[in-house]
C-alpha positions in Angstrom: -69.2 -153.4 -46.7 -69.9 -157.1 -46.2 -67.3 -159.9 -46.2 -63.8 -159.2 -47.4 -64.8 -156.9 -50.3 -63.0 -153.6 -50.3 -62.7 -150.3 -52.2 -59.3 -148.6 -51.9 -58.0 -145.3 -53.3 -54.4 -145.5 -54.3 -51.9 -143.5 -56.3 -50.4 -145.5 -59.1 -46.6 -145.5 -58.8 -45.9 -145.7 -62.5 -48.3 -143.0 -63.6 -48.8 -140.8 -60.5 -52.5 -140.9 -61.2 -55.2 -141.6 -58.6 -57.2 -144.8 -59.0 -59.6 -147.0 -57.1 -59.1 -150.7 -56.6 -62.2 -152.8 -56.1 -61.7 -156.3 -54.7 -64.3 -159.0 -54.0 -64.0 -161.8 -51.5 -63.5 -164.5 -54.1 -60.5 -162.7 -55.7 -61.8 -160.7 -58.6 -60.7 -157.1 -58.9 -61.2 -153.9 -60.9 -59.1 -150.7 -61.2 -60.8 -147.4 -62.1 -58.8 -144.2 -62.8 -60.2 -140.8 -61.9 -58.6 -139.7 -65.2 -61.3 -140.5 -67.8 -63.4 -142.4 -65.3 -61.8 -145.3 -67.0 -61.7 -149.0 -66.0 -58.3 -150.3 -67.0 -58.1 -153.7 -65.3 -60.7 -156.3 -64.6 -59.3 -159.5 -63.3 -61.2 -162.7 -62.5 -60.8 -164.9 -59.4 -57.6 -166.4 -60.9 -56.0 -163.0 -61.4 -56.4 -163.2 -65.2 -56.8 -159.8 -66.9 -60.0 -159.8 -69.0 -59.6 -156.4 -70.6 -57.0 -155.4 -73.2 -54.6 -152.5 -72.4 -52.0 -151.7 -75.0 -48.4 -152.1 -74.2 -48.0 -148.6 -75.7 -50.7 -147.0 -73.7 -49.8 -143.7 -72.1 -51.4 -142.6 -68.9 -50.9 -138.9 -69.5 -53.7 -136.3 -69.3 -55.3 -135.1 -72.5 -54.6 -138.4 -74.1 -57.0 -141.3 -73.7 -55.6 -144.6 -72.3 -55.7 -147.1 -75.2 -57.6 -150.0 -73.7 -59.9 -150.9 -70.8 -63.3 -149.3 -71.0 -63.4 -145.8 -72.4 -66.4 -143.5 -71.6 -67.3 -141.9 -75.0 -69.5 -138.8 -74.4 -70.9 -136.6 -75.8 -70.1 -138.3 -79.0 -68.5 -141.4 -80.5 -66.2 -140.7 -83.5 -64.7 -137.5 -84.7 -67.2 -134.8 -85.5 -67.1 -131.0 -85.4 -64.9 -129.3 -82.8 -65.1 -131.9 -80.1 -62.3 -134.3 -79.4 -62.2 -137.8 -80.8 -64.9 -139.8 -79.0 -65.8 -136.8 -76.9 -64.1 -135.3 -73.9 -65.3 -137.4 -71.0 -62.5 -140.0 -71.4 -59.9 -137.1 -71.3 -61.0 -135.4 -68.2 -60.4 -135.8 -64.5 -63.5 -137.1 -62.7 -64.3 -136.6 -59.0 -65.7 -138.9 -56.4 -69.5 -138.5 -56.1 -70.0 -137.9 -52.4 -73.8 -137.9 -52.7 -74.9 -140.2 -55.5 -78.7 -140.6 -56.0 -80.4 -143.9 -55.1 -80.0 -146.5 -57.8 -83.0 -148.6 -58.9 -81.4 -151.9 -57.9 -78.5 -152.4 -55.5 -76.4 -154.7 -57.6 -73.3 -154.8 -55.4 -71.9 -153.2 -52.3 -68.4 -153.2 -53.9 -68.6 -150.1 -56.1 -67.3 -146.5 -56.6 -69.3 -143.5 -57.7 -67.7 -140.9 -59.8 -69.0 -137.6 -61.3 -68.1 -135.3 -64.1 -69.5 -131.8 -64.5 -69.4 -129.0 -67.1 -66.2 -127.0 -66.9 -65.8 -123.5 -68.3 -63.4 -124.9 -70.8 -65.8 -127.5 -72.1 -68.7 -125.1 -72.2 -66.9 -123.2 -74.9 -66.9 -126.2 -77.2 -70.1 -127.9 -76.0 -72.3 -125.2 -74.4 -74.5 -127.5 -72.3 -74.7 -127.8 -68.5 -74.7 -131.5 -67.3 -73.9 -133.8 -64.5 -72.5 -137.2 -65.5 -72.6 -139.8 -62.7 -70.8 -143.1 -63.2 -71.0 -146.1 -60.9 -68.5 -148.9 -61.4 -69.5 -152.1 -59.5 -68.0 -155.5 -59.0 -70.4 -158.3 -58.0 -69.5 -161.2 -55.7 -69.4 -163.4 -58.8 -66.8 -161.1 -60.4 -69.2 -159.5 -62.9 -68.4 -155.9 -63.9 -71.3 -153.4 -64.1 -71.1 -149.8 -65.3 -74.0 -147.5 -64.9 -74.1 -144.0 -66.4 -76.5 -141.3 -65.4 -76.5 -138.1 -67.4 -78.7 -135.1 -66.4 -79.4 -131.8 -68.1 -79.0 -129.2 -65.3 -79.2 -126.2 -67.6 -81.0 -123.1 -66.2 -82.5 -122.2 -69.6 -85.1 -124.2 -71.5 -82.9 -125.7 -74.1 -82.5 -129.4 -74.5 -79.2 -131.0 -75.6 -78.3 -134.1 -77.6 -75.5 -136.6 -77.3 -74.3 -140.0 -78.4 -72.6 -142.4 -76.1 -70.6 -145.6 -76.0 -68.8 -147.9 -73.5 -65.8 -148.5 -75.7 -64.9 -151.9 -74.2 -61.6 -153.5 -75.2 -61.7 -157.3 -74.5 -58.6 -159.3 -74.2 -58.8 -162.3 -76.6 -56.5 -165.1 -77.6 -56.5 -164.5 -81.3 -59.0 -162.3 -83.2 -59.3 -164.9 -85.9 -60.6 -167.4 -83.2 -63.3 -165.1 -81.9 -66.9 -164.7 -82.9 -69.7 -162.4 -81.7 -73.2 -163.8 -81.5 -76.5 -161.9 -81.0 -76.0 -159.5 -83.9 -76.9 -161.7 -86.8 -79.6 -160.3 -89.2 -79.2 -156.8 -87.7 -78.7 -153.6 -89.7 -75.4 -151.9 -89.1 -73.6 -148.7 -90.0 -70.2 -149.3 -91.6 -67.8 -146.5 -90.6 -65.3 -147.8 -93.1 -67.8 -147.1 -95.9 -69.0 -143.6 -94.9 -71.6 -145.0 -92.4 -73.5 -146.7 -95.1 -76.2 -149.0 -93.8 -76.0 -152.8 -94.4 -77.6 -156.0 -93.0 -75.5 -158.6 -91.2 -75.6 -161.8 -93.4 -73.5 -164.2 -91.3 -74.8 -166.4 -88.4 -72.1 -164.6 -86.3 -69.7 -161.8 -86.6 -66.2 -163.1 -87.4 -63.0 -161.2 -88.1 -60.8 -161.4 -91.2 -60.0 -157.8 -91.8 -60.6 -154.3 -90.2 -64.0 -153.9 -88.7 -65.7 -150.7 -87.5 -69.4 -151.1 -87.3 -72.4 -149.9 -85.2 -75.1 -152.6 -85.0 -78.5 -151.0 -84.6 -81.4 -152.0 -82.2 -79.4 -154.9 -80.8 -80.9 -157.3 -78.3 -80.2 -156.8 -74.6 -77.6 -159.6 -74.6 -74.6 -160.2 -76.9 -71.9 -162.7 -76.4 -68.2 -162.7 -77.4 -66.9 -166.3 -77.8 -63.1 -166.9 -77.6 -62.7 -170.5 -78.8 -59.0 -170.8 -77.9 -59.4 -169.5 -74.3 -62.7 -171.4 -73.9 -64.1 -168.2 -72.5 -67.3 -166.4 -73.2 -68.0 -162.8 -72.4 -71.7 -162.2 -71.9 -72.6 -158.5 -72.3 -76.0 -157.2 -71.1 -77.2 -153.7 -71.7 -80.1 -151.4 -70.7 -80.9 -148.0 -72.1 -78.4 -148.5 -74.9 -79.9 -149.7 -78.1 -76.8 -150.2 -80.2 -73.6 -152.1 -80.1 -70.2 -151.0 -81.4 -67.8 -153.6 -82.8 -64.2 -152.6 -83.8 -60.9 -154.1 -84.5 -58.2 -152.0 -86.4 -56.5 -155.0 -88.0 -53.3 -153.0 -88.2 -50.5 -155.4 -89.4 -47.9 -152.9 -88.3 -49.0 -153.5 -84.7 -49.4 -157.1 -83.7 -51.5 -156.1 -80.7 -54.6 -156.1 -82.9 -54.7 -159.9 -82.7 -55.2 -159.9 -78.9 -58.0 -157.3 -78.7 -61.6 -156.8 -79.7 -63.9 -153.8 -78.9 -67.5 -154.7 -78.3 -69.6 -152.1 -76.3 -73.1 -151.0 -75.6 -73.9 -147.6 -77.2 -76.5 -145.1 -78.3 -75.4 -143.9 -81.7 -78.1 -144.0 -84.4 -80.6 -142.0 -82.5 -78.9 -139.4 -80.3 -80.3 -139.1 -76.8 -82.2 -135.8 -76.2 -82.5 -134.4 -72.6 -84.7 -131.5 -71.6 -83.6 -129.4 -68.6 -84.1 -131.5 -65.5 -84.3 -134.8 -67.4 -81.9 -137.7 -66.7 -80.8 -140.6 -68.9 -79.5 -144.0 -67.6 -77.4 -146.4 -69.6 -76.0 -149.7 -68.1 -73.6 -152.3 -69.3 -73.0 -155.5 -67.4 -70.3 -158.0 -68.4 -69.8 -161.6 -67.2 -66.8 -163.7 -68.1 -67.8 -167.4 -68.2 -65.2 -170.2 -68.6 -67.5 -172.2 -70.9 -68.9 -172.3 -74.4 -72.0 -170.7 -75.9 -73.3 -171.4 -79.4 -76.5 -171.0 -81.3 -78.5 -170.3 -78.1 -77.4 -173.5 -76.4 -76.1 -172.7 -72.9 -74.0 -175.2 -70.9 -75.1 -175.9 -67.3 -72.5 -173.6 -65.8 -73.6 -170.6 -67.8 -77.2 -171.4 -67.1 -76.5 -171.5 -63.4 -74.6 -168.2 -63.6 -77.3 -166.4 -65.5 -80.1 -167.5 -63.2 -78.2 -166.1 -60.2 -77.5 -162.7 -61.8 
């Protein structure tokens, strides 16, 4: 590994769970738990936490950690006999000792994890799979998650799944945040029985509870936090949709400081025949600058040209 970048496996003193800490030379860092394959902390060069993790989050097996980036597979939502948002976020992952070659080497600072079918899970979702997850931190501090799911069934049956990176961003105040890149798109509104609507605003803003799946979204979406003067630039590959969620629970003031925006494949489930593999990637940059109506400031232009 070049420079001062490092990947360290540690046992969290507070939770007793194993996690990996990725650090880049310029000071950015990421923490990834084997439980859930979940990124919980992503800090920039100044040590500022960019992801939201609830103060009430419990790091106890069989219950997902509220916050960070949850891996939702083989479903998003609550359908049938499967757990809410699938079981991947509630299982212990292993280190992938022999990951396959990746199309592009994005960073030397990464960890490869793997989740396989268990006898317990086969009873509720009878499909044999291998789910490989690479979490990478670039020298510029960008966070990249790449998922590779393969059907390893010995029979001739395909399987279907839906998927999402349920990404909790830390924001200053939800009323000061807007999401650009989703305007004019159709979306499914989970608060209205998944009815289909078309986004009418020039950006997505928040004045009440939101739980939507935007369909056939562009490869880049931005989350603009006016108060923090910070823009999250989310890029995606292999994931056509984008999930946007804020619970707006006035009994819990934490809703003001979080917003979920994540790449997903929801409207059209992914189908894999035996031997086939699917790849879905989400890359996030946190830029201390503004972005509006397609106009990029010089710093963001420089960052995007070097990615």
